[in-house]
N, C-alpha and C positions, 0 to 999 in steps of 0.2 A: 504494500500500500504506500502511495506517495505521501510523505509527511508534509509536503509543501502545499499550502493553500493560500488563498488571497488574504494578505495581511496577517497570516498566522502560520506558525511552524509547530507541528505536533511530534515531539520526539519520544512519545511514551512507549513506542515499540522498538526503539533503537538500543543497541548495546553500546558500550563505551567507544569501541573502535569506529562504529558507524557514526556516532555523534561527533567524534573527533574529525571525521572526514567532512561532515557537513559544516562544522565550525570553521575548519580551514578554508573551505570553499566560500563561506559567507564572508570571511575576512578578506579573501582575495577579491571577491566581487565588490565589497565595500570600498576597497582601495582603488579599484579601477573605474567604478561607475561614474564618479564625478568627472573624471577625465573624458569618459565617453559622452557625457552630457555636454561638456565643454567643446569637444570636437564637433558634435552635431550642431551646436549653436554657431560655431565658427563657419562651418560649411553652409549653414542656412543664410548667414549674413554675407559671406564673401563670394560664394558661388551661385547660390540661388537668389541673392540680392533681396532678401526679405526684410532687411533692416532690423529693427528691434521688435518686429512683429513675430515673436516666438510662438504665438498661438497656432500658427499654421504647421508647426512641427511638434510642439509639446502640448499636452492636455491643459485645458484652461485652469484646472485646480493646482497646477504646479507653480511654485513660487518664482516670479520673475527675478527676485533678488538672488535666489540660489542659482538660477541659470546664468545670470551675469557673473557671479563669482566663479562658477565653473569655466565659463568662457575666458575670463581674465587669466585664470591659472593655465588653461590649455594654451593660450596665446604666449604666455611666458615661457612655456616649454613646447614649442611647436612640433618638434621632431620626436619620433619614438626614442632615439638615442639620447635625447635631452632629459628623459624621465627615468628615474631610478626605481625599478620595481621592488627594491628592498626598503624604500622609504615610503611613509604614509602620504596620503594626499594632503593632509594638514601641514606636514613639513614642507611639501612643495609650495603650498599656499603661503605659509609664513615667510618664505624666502623669495616670493614671486617678484618683489620690487627691487631686490638686490642686484647689483651689476654682476656679482659673482655667484648668482643663484645656483647654477648647475654644479659648480664645485662645492658650494655650501651644502646642497642636498646630498652630494656624494659623501661628504664628511659626516653627515648626520644620519646616514641611512640605517645604521644599526641601532639608533635610539628610538624610544617611544616619542610621541608628540610632546608629552609633558617634559621629558628629559631634554628634548631639543629646545623647547622654550626656555628651560632653566639654563642650558648651555649658552643660548643667545643672551640671556640677561647677564650671565657672568662675563661674557665677552664685552658687553656694553659697559659694565661696571668698571672693567679694567682701565678704560680710557676716560672715565667720567669722574669729575671732581665729586667728592663726598659732600653731602648736605645733611646736616643734623637739625632736627626740631627738638628743642628743649622746652618742656611743658611745666609750667607752675601749677601742678595738680592741686595743691592746697588752695590757691586762689580760686580756681574754677569750681572746686567742690563746694567752697563756701558760697560762691555765687549761685550755684544750683540750689543749695540748701535754703538760702534766704530768699530765693525767688519762688519758693513754695514746693520744691521737689520733695523735701522731707526725706523719708526713708528710701525714696527712689533716687536720691541724689547720686550715690555711687554708681548705680547702673546707668543713669543718664549721662554722667561725665565720661564713663568708660565708652559708651556707645558713641558719644560726640567726638572723643579723641580718636577712636578707631576709624570713624567715618572720615574725619579730617585727614588722618594719615593716609588712608587709601586714595583720597583725591590728590594729595600732595605727591604721592608716589608716582602718579601719572606725570607730574612736573619734574621728577628726578630726585625726590627725597630718598635718601639711603639709610638714615639713622634716626633713632628716636630715643630721647632720655626723659623719663618721667621723674620730676624732681619734687622732693618733699621736705618740709621743715623738720628739723630735729625736735624731739621733745624737750631738750635742754637748749637754751639760747644764750650763747656767750655774751651777746650785746647787753642783756639785762644786767649783767654783773657790772658793766661800766657805769650804770646810773643808780646803783643800789642805794647810794647816799643822797640822791637828788629827791626833791619834793615831787617833781614830775618825772616818773620813771618810764623807761622805754617799754612800749607795748604793755602797759599796766592795765590789763583787761580782766573782766570777771571770768571764772572758770567756764569752759565750754560745756554745752549741753551734752550729756552722756551719749545721746543718740547721734549727735554730730561726730563725736569721737569715734563711735562705732562705724559711721560712714567713712571716715578718714582711713580707718584700718581696712575696711572692706574694699574701698576703691583701689588700694595698693594690691590686694589679693587678686582682684579682677583684672587689673592691668598686667600683672605678672602672668596670669593665666592666658592672656592674649599674646604673650611672647614679648612684651615690652620690657626694656631695662628700667628698673625703678631704683632711685638712689636717695638715701637720706644719710647725712654725715653728722655725727654727734657734735653738738654745739653750734651748728650753722643752719642757715635758712635756705629754702629752695633757691632764692635769688643768688646766694653765694655759689651754689652749685652751677646755676645757669651761667653766671659770670665767668666761672672757671672754664666751662665749655667754650664760651665765646672767646676766651683768651687762648686756650690750649688746643682746641680741636683742629685737626688738619683738614680744613675744608670750609665750606660755608656753614653759617649757623643762623637759625631763626629762633627767637625767643617767643614762645606763645604765652603772653602775659599782658596785663594792663598796668602792672606795677611801675610807677614812674622811676623807681630806683634803677631799673634795668636800662633806662635811656643812656646811662653812662657807658654801656657796653656797645652802643651803636658804632658801626665802622663800615669800611668798604666790604668786609667779609661777614658782618653781622647786622641783621635787621630784626624788627619785631613784628609779630602777628598779634595785633591787639585782641582780635576776636574773629570768630567765623560764625556767621548767621546763615542758617539753612532755610531756604524757601522751596515751595513746591510749584513746579511749572504747571499752569492751568491746562495746557494742551497735552503734554506728554505724561504728566504725573511724576516726572523725575525730580529728585531732590537736588537743588542747585546751591552751591556755596557762595557766600558773599564775604570775601576776605578783607579784613581791615589791616592793611600793611602800613608799617612805619619805617622809613629809611633814615639814615643819618642826615641826609640832605633835607628831607621833609621836616624832620624834627628841628633842625637848625633854622630853617625858613620860618617855621611856626613860632619858635620861642626866642630866636635871636641868640641862643646859647648853644655852642657846639658841644657834642657829647663829652669831649675832654674837659670841659668846664662845668659839667652838670653837677658834680659833687660840690663845687664852690657855691653854685646857686642853691643847692639843697641845704647846705650848711647854714646859709643865711636865712633862707625862706622857711626851713623846718619842714616837718611833715606831720600834720595833725592826726593822720590815720595811725601813725606809729607812736604818737605822743612826743614828737620831737618839736620843741618850740622854735628853735632858731633865734634870730635877733628880734627881740620884742618890738612890735610896732612897725616893722619894715614891710612885711608882706611880700607877695610874689612879684609884683611889678617893681617894687623897690629893690628886691634882691637881684632881679634881672638887670636893673639899671646899674647897680653897684658892680656886678661882675663885668658888664660891658665896659664900665668906666675904669675899673681898677684891676681886673683880671683875677685876683685872689682875695680871699677873706683877710689874710694878713695885711695885704696892701690897703684894703679898705679900712681896717682898724688903725693902721699907721696914719692914714690920711685923716681919720677922725681925731686922733691924738694931736695931730699937727694943725687942727682947726681948719681943715680944708673947706673952703666955701662951697665946694661942689656938693657937700653933704650938709643937709639941714641940721640945725642944732640938736633937735630931739633925736634924730637918727645917729648923730655923732655920739651922744651920751650912751645910747643903746648899744652901739658897736663896742664902745670902750668897756661897758659892763659885761658884754658877751665874751670878751677875750678869755676869761677864766674857763669858759665852757667850750671854747673853740675846738680844741684838740679832740675832746671826747665826742662832740657833735659830729665832727668830720668822720670819725671812726664809725659812728652809728649809720651814716648815710653812704659810706664807701663799701662796696661789695668786694669780697675776697675773690681773687682770680688765681690763687695758687693751691687750691684744694686738689687732692688726688682724685681724679675722675676715672671711672671705669672705661675700658675699651670695647666692651661687649654691647655696643649700641646698634649694631646692624639689624635691619629688618628684612 
């Protein structure tokens, strides 16, 4: 009895050897049938001059897109000797636009389609500069939590990071580092004797702490490198990657401290907002990029002077007061005028008329806290960072 029926194969009466024979035949047919379709389409177009009206050759229920793909691959390998019977049709298709496609297929003939794709990726990576995305996971976990995600925050952040990474891989992303704050913060020790202590905040909600632990487990489960270094914050780890990583670096964070890391090789991705296309239903990313040039244009302060600016302006989010009464605009003006905090303080002591009397006195009084304040706003770039960040 013939086991082959329309859209159905009945192997119930076959032994192992017979089933193996059919399996081999199916595999051979599958490898050849797309070439046969492509050759028929070529002949219909080139000899019978039917143009793109494939309906005169193929049944109307057959996908025009499939026919066009088969035709394109058949044209890429027009002669029988151009095609390697040991290689899959998919391997031929993947190499169809390469100038060395025939030699490439020959070299990949013994591989599966997935193995060939992996070999192609490895080959591309050899000549491509590495690009690392360093993520401030603590920042975005808190953002999701306080936006109402609650106990779904960890899952939401993990999904959001994974989706963002997949899209950036299409742009050439090669590495990811998920960065976390340490439970111990060395900077707090610097202000233990101050009335206004660094990051002097109430204890975290126990459920939020649970989400912080869970998100690290979930990200590790997705294969991402997760890093926390005792005594330091996620920003310090990110800054160390920005300084030490051999390649491009993108810092995924909105923390203004990280603007001091901006350079020709390091930019920031402030956020990624996902929208759904009304026509296709596809999820589309809206990237919020920040380069060193864009930052400098917007603030008037180059990244190399950002710590000077923050030392004067302070950071209310972290409990850093800076120079009392100066504010953001005043801090920017002082940095533009004098370059460093020390120079601004020296000018204040010298009764420089470019500084108003009230600000002169505030600068002079600030001098005692200058060194510690600068340490609070300056990120470490010398931490030992892991090398296992490839994705």
